[in-house]
C-alpha positions as CSV (number, residue, x, y, z in Angstrom):
1,M,4.0,34.8,8.1
2,K,5.4,34.2,11.6
3,E,3.9,37.4,12.9
4,H,0.4,36.3,11.8
5,S,0.5,32.6,12.6
6,N,-3.3,32.6,12.9
7,I,-3.6,33.1,9.2
8,V,-3.0,30.1,7.0
9,L,-1.6,31.1,3.6
10,P,-2.2,28.8,0.6
11,I,1.4,28.2,-0.1
12,R,2.7,24.9,-1.5
13,G,3.9,23.6,1.9
14,N,0.5,24.1,3.4
15,I,-1.4,22.7,0.5
16,A,0.9,19.8,-0.2
17,D,1.1,18.9,3.6
18,M,4.8,19.7,3.6
19,G,4.8,22.0,6.6
20,P,6.5,21.3,9.9
21,G,3.4,19.8,11.5
22,I,2.6,16.1,11.6
23,T,1.7,14.7,8.2
24,H,-1.2,12.5,7.3
25,T,1.1,9.7,6.8
26,E,2.7,10.1,10.2
27,K,-0.7,10.2,11.9
28,V,-1.7,6.9,10.2
29,L,1.6,5.2,11.1
30,E,1.5,6.4,14.7
31,L,-2.0,4.9,15.1
32,F,-0.8,1.7,13.4
33,L,2.2,1.5,15.8
34,Q,-0.2,2.0,18.7
35,G,-2.0,-1.1,17.6
36,Y,-5.1,0.3,16.0
37,T,-6.6,-1.7,13.2
38,E,-6.9,-0.4,9.6
39,T,-10.7,0.0,10.2
40,E,-10.1,2.1,13.3
41,I,-7.4,4.2,11.5
42,V,-9.8,4.8,8.6
43,R,-12.5,6.0,11.0
44,R,-10.1,8.2,13.0
45,T,-8.3,9.8,10.1
46,G,-10.9,9.9,7.3
47,H,-8.5,8.3,4.9
48,T,-9.6,5.6,2.5
49,Y,-8.6,1.9,3.1
50,A,-6.4,2.1,0.0
51,S,-4.4,5.1,1.5
52,V,-4.1,3.5,4.9
53,E,-2.9,0.2,3.3
54,H,-0.5,2.0,1.1
55,Y,1.1,3.9,4.0
56,I,1.4,0.8,6.1
57,S,2.8,-1.2,3.2
58,M,5.4,1.3,2.4
59,F,6.4,1.7,6.1
60,S,6.7,-2.1,6.4
61,R,9.1,-2.1,3.3
62,V,11.2,0.6,4.8
63,V,11.4,-1.2,8.2
64,V,12.5,-4.5,6.5
65,L,15.1,-2.9,4.4
66,L,16.5,-0.9,7.3
67,E,16.7,-4.1,9.4
68,R,18.6,-5.8,6.5
69,G,21.1,-2.9,6.7
70,M,20.3,-1.2,3.4
71,P,21.5,2.4,3.3
72,L,18.9,5.1,3.3
73,P,19.6,6.5,-0.2
74,L,19.2,3.0,-1.7
75,I,15.9,2.5,0.3
76,R,14.6,5.7,-1.2
77,Q,15.4,4.6,-4.7
78,T,14.0,1.1,-4.1
79,I,10.6,2.3,-2.8
80,G,10.5,5.2,-5.3
81,C,9.8,8.0,-2.9
82,S,11.1,9.8,0.2
83,I,11.6,7.3,3.1
84,F,11.2,10.1,5.7
85,K,7.5,10.1,5.0
86,Y,7.3,6.5,6.2
87,I,9.4,6.8,9.3
88,P,7.6,8.8,12.0
89,H,9.8,11.3,13.7
90,A,12.8,9.8,12.0
91,V,16.4,10.4,11.1
Protein backbone atom coordinates (compact mmCIF):
# COMPACT_ATOMS: atom_id res chain seq x y z
CA MET A 1 0.00 0.00 0.00
CA LYS A 2 2.84 2.41 0.81
CA GLU A 3 4.43 1.83 -2.58
CA HIS A 4 1.20 2.82 -4.34
CA SER A 5 -0.06 5.68 -2.20
CA ASN A 6 -2.02 7.14 -5.12
CA ILE A 7 -4.38 4.15 -4.95
CA VAL A 8 -6.98 4.23 -2.17
CA LEU A 9 -7.95 0.74 -1.11
CA PRO A 10 -11.41 0.14 0.37
CA ILE A 11 -10.07 -1.16 3.68
CA ARG A 12 -11.91 -0.62 6.95
CA GLY A 13 -9.66 2.25 8.05
CA ASN A 14 -10.36 4.21 4.87
CA ILE A 15 -14.08 3.48 4.77
CA ALA A 16 -14.66 4.10 8.48
CA ASP A 17 -12.48 7.24 8.47
CA MET A 18 -9.98 5.66 10.85
CA GLY A 19 -6.85 6.41 8.86
CA PRO A 20 -3.99 8.68 9.93
CA GLY A 21 -5.48 11.75 8.23
CA ILE A 22 -7.71 14.36 9.85
CA THR A 23 -11.14 12.99 10.68
CA HIS A 24 -14.45 14.63 9.93
CA THR A 25 -14.91 15.23 13.63
CA GLU A 26 -11.54 16.95 13.93
CA LYS A 27 -12.29 19.22 10.97
CA VAL A 28 -15.62 20.27 12.50
CA LEU A 29 -13.99 20.91 15.89
CA GLU A 30 -11.10 22.85 14.39
CA LEU A 31 -13.57 25.15 12.63
CA PHE A 32 -15.56 25.48 15.86
CA LEU A 33 -12.43 26.41 17.82
CA GLN A 34 -11.55 28.96 15.14
CA GLY A 35 -14.85 30.70 15.87
CA TYR A 36 -16.99 29.56 12.93
CA THR A 37 -20.72 29.28 13.57
CA GLU A 38 -22.56 25.98 13.20
CA THR A 39 -24.10 27.29 9.98
CA GLU A 40 -20.68 28.08 8.55
CA ILE A 41 -19.34 24.70 9.63
CA VAL A 42 -22.27 22.92 7.97
CA ARG A 43 -21.59 24.82 4.73
CA ARG A 44 -17.84 24.20 4.80
CA THR A 45 -17.99 20.50 5.69
CA GLY A 46 -21.23 19.29 4.15
CA HIS A 47 -22.27 17.71 7.45
CA THR A 48 -25.78 17.99 8.81
CA TYR A 49 -26.65 20.35 11.66
CA ALA A 50 -27.35 17.28 13.81
CA SER A 51 -23.84 15.91 13.21
CA VAL A 52 -22.15 19.25 13.85
CA GLU A 53 -24.17 19.79 17.03
CA HIS A 54 -23.33 16.27 18.20
CA TYR A 55 -19.57 16.74 17.64
CA ILE A 56 -19.57 20.09 19.46
CA SER A 57 -21.71 18.77 22.32
CA MET A 58 -19.50 15.74 22.90
CA PHE A 59 -16.37 17.91 22.67
CA SER A 60 -17.82 20.31 25.25
CA ARG A 61 -18.55 17.43 27.62
CA VAL A 62 -14.97 16.16 27.31
CA VAL A 63 -13.56 19.64 27.98
CA VAL A 64 -15.70 20.13 31.09
CA LEU A 65 -14.81 16.70 32.48
CA LEU A 66 -11.09 17.24 31.79
CA GLU A 67 -11.24 20.62 33.53
CA ARG A 68 -12.84 18.94 36.55
CA GLY A 69 -9.92 16.51 36.69
CA MET A 70 -11.74 13.36 35.59
CA PRO A 71 -9.31 10.71 34.31
CA LEU A 72 -9.43 9.87 30.61
CA PRO A 73 -10.67 6.27 31.01
CA LEU A 74 -13.60 7.47 33.12
CA ILE A 75 -14.42 10.21 30.61
CA ARG A 76 -14.51 7.60 27.86
CA GLN A 77 -16.93 5.48 29.87
CA THR A 78 -19.05 8.49 30.82
CA ILE A 79 -19.55 9.75 27.27
CA GLY A 80 -19.80 6.25 25.82
CA CYS A 81 -17.16 6.48 23.10
CA SER A 82 -13.54 7.27 22.37
CA ILE A 83 -12.61 10.68 23.71
CA PHE A 84 -9.73 10.97 21.26
CA LYS A 85 -12.28 11.62 18.55
CA TYR A 86 -13.33 14.78 20.38
CA ILE A 87 -9.91 16.20 21.24
CA PRO A 88 -8.25 17.49 18.06
CA HIS A 89 -4.56 16.53 17.94
CA ALA A 90 -4.85 15.25 21.49
CA VAL A 91 -3.07 13.16 23.99
